[in-house]
N, C-alpha and C positions, 0 to 999 in steps of 0.2 A: 583605957581607951575605948571609945564608943565604936559600935559597928552600925552598918546600915542594913535594914531589913525592908523587904518589899512585901507588904500585906496585900493580898488579892482577896477581895470579898466577892462572893457570888450569891446573888439574891436567891432565896428559896421560897419566896412568897410572891403574890401578885404585886406589881409596882405600886398600886394604890396603898398597900400596907407599908411599903417602904416610904412613900411620900408622907404618910401620916407621922413618921418619926424623923423625917429629914431635917427639920429645924433643930432638933436636939442633937442629931449627928453632926451637923455643921458647927454648932456651938461647941461640941466636944472637940472637934478638929481644931477650931480656932484656939481653944484653951491649951490643947496639946502643942500647937505651934508656938504660942506665947511662952510655954514652959520649956521650949527647946527640943521637943520630942519629934515633931512632924516637920519634914522638909518640903513635901509636896503631896498633893492628893487630887483626885478627880475621878469622875465616872468613866467607865469603859463605854465604847460604842460597838455594837448596840448596847443600850442601857440595861445590862444584865448584872452589873456589879461595879466595883471601882477598885482603885489602887491607892495605897498610902505608903509613902516613903518614910520610914521610921528610923530615928537615931536612938540607940539604946546601948547600955553597957553589956547586955547579954540577950540571947534569944528568950530566956525565961522572963527577963524584964519586958522585952517587946511584947511577948505573948500576954503577960499580965495587963499591960497597958491596953492592948488591943481588945481584950475581953471586956474592958469597961466601956466599949463603944455601945451606944444605945442600939445600934443594929444588932449587935451580938446579944445584949441583955434581953432584947425582945425576940430573939431567935429568928431574925429575918434573913440571915445570910450564913453561908459557910465561909470559913477563913483558911487561907493557905499562907504560910509565912516562909519567905525565901531570904536567906542571908546573902548579901551582895557586897563584893569588894570592888569598888571602882578603881580601875587602872588608869583611866583617863576621864577627865571632865572638861568640857569646853568653857569658854568665857561665860560668866554669869551663873555657873553651876558649882561654884566653889564650896557651897554648903554641903555638897555630897562627898567631899573629902573628909573622911572620918577622922 
């Protein structure tokens, strides 16, 4: 059974360096969604990083997947992974039920 993980990325470089890799990051996110790994994502406000909701069999699998993010490959961000067990999801958020 899959678990849900919340990946929090915090940029460690100027935003111009992040923007230079943003198209590759977004393509990686889209491919991960199509493969069934990513449920939601988006930037934080203020724009100092972002969140990705990941569906994976284990924390190890989630971490391996997240380390393939172009932001991580180019050492643009720090990564924190939190396992999350949803107890309630509202209408339209059924994908979060692991």
